[in-house]
C-alpha positions, 0 to 999 in steps of 0.5 A: 138138763145139766148145767154146762160150765166152761173152765180153762183148767183141764180135768185130771186123768186120774179117776176121782171118786169125790163128788164134784163141788155143787154150784153156787148162785151169786145174785146181785140186786138192782133195777134194770135200765140206764136210768138206774145205773150207778145208783145206790140201790144198784150196788148189788149189780155192780158187785156182781159185775166186779166178780164177773170181771175178776173171774172172766165170766161173761154176763151177756146171756139172759135166762130166768129173767136175769142177766146170767153167766156161768164160770168157776171160782177156783174149782167151784162152779158158780152162776152169776145173776142180775135179775132184770125184773125190777127190785121189788119182784127179784124173787121171781128170777132168783126162785126160778134159778134155784128151782131149776138147778136145785141149788141148796139155799146155803149156796145162794149168796144175795148181794144188796144195798143197806141203808142201815150200814155206814157207806162202804161198810160190808156185812156178810151173814149166813142167814137173816130177815129182809131188813125192810129191803123189798128185793130181799122180801121178794126172794124170801117169799119165793123161797117159801119163807126160808131165810137160811141163805147167805147175804152180803150187805153193802152200806149206802148210808142214811139219807141227808136231812129229811130226804125220803129214803126212796129218793135217796136210794135212787141217787147216783154216787159222787166221784169220791164215793165211786172211788171208795166203792171200787175199793169195796168191790175189790174187797167183796170179790175177795170175800166171795172167793173165800166164801166159795173156796173156804167157807162162811166163817173165814169169809165173814171174818175177812169182811167184818174186820175189813177197813174202808179206804178212808180208814186206811188213808 
């Protein structure tokens, strides 16, 4: 069964012998349900929502235990997914999508929250470990231990005082933080466009040199 992608761009009539671009899978991690909306642990979901809105991709269908959408960035087919399995078993959903569509791991981007990055800072890396993040740990397990897939980390900062990390990640953002995150998501959308169309090196340079809203004000 072949994945069907809809696009506004009509294909040229001339015969083109070049292989069509292979699809990318862009996954945002989070927890399903209203209880977890707009919490720190769900910034991956929110980034995928921003990408979907920017690229006019509907995320209303449910496939592979995920909210799922297909579309294009430029001429490259993309699939967007928000696993609905709860964070700690995200790999059940992501592994099934990758297996079904035979997506190369180098074209699976996972977006998730990171306690070890300052709030609103992003980092894009071509591969790496799980860094203590249970969603990433689950995905690596379902990729049979492979860590060779790109990831976009979004900093949520460290908990204040002696607050437990598990409680901190489930707290919502305040109004000022939400405004700054909107700016981060705009940068993230551009970073993903560059990644898909121009490659990891250019996108990583863009992400890792970008400034936060507070630095620009």
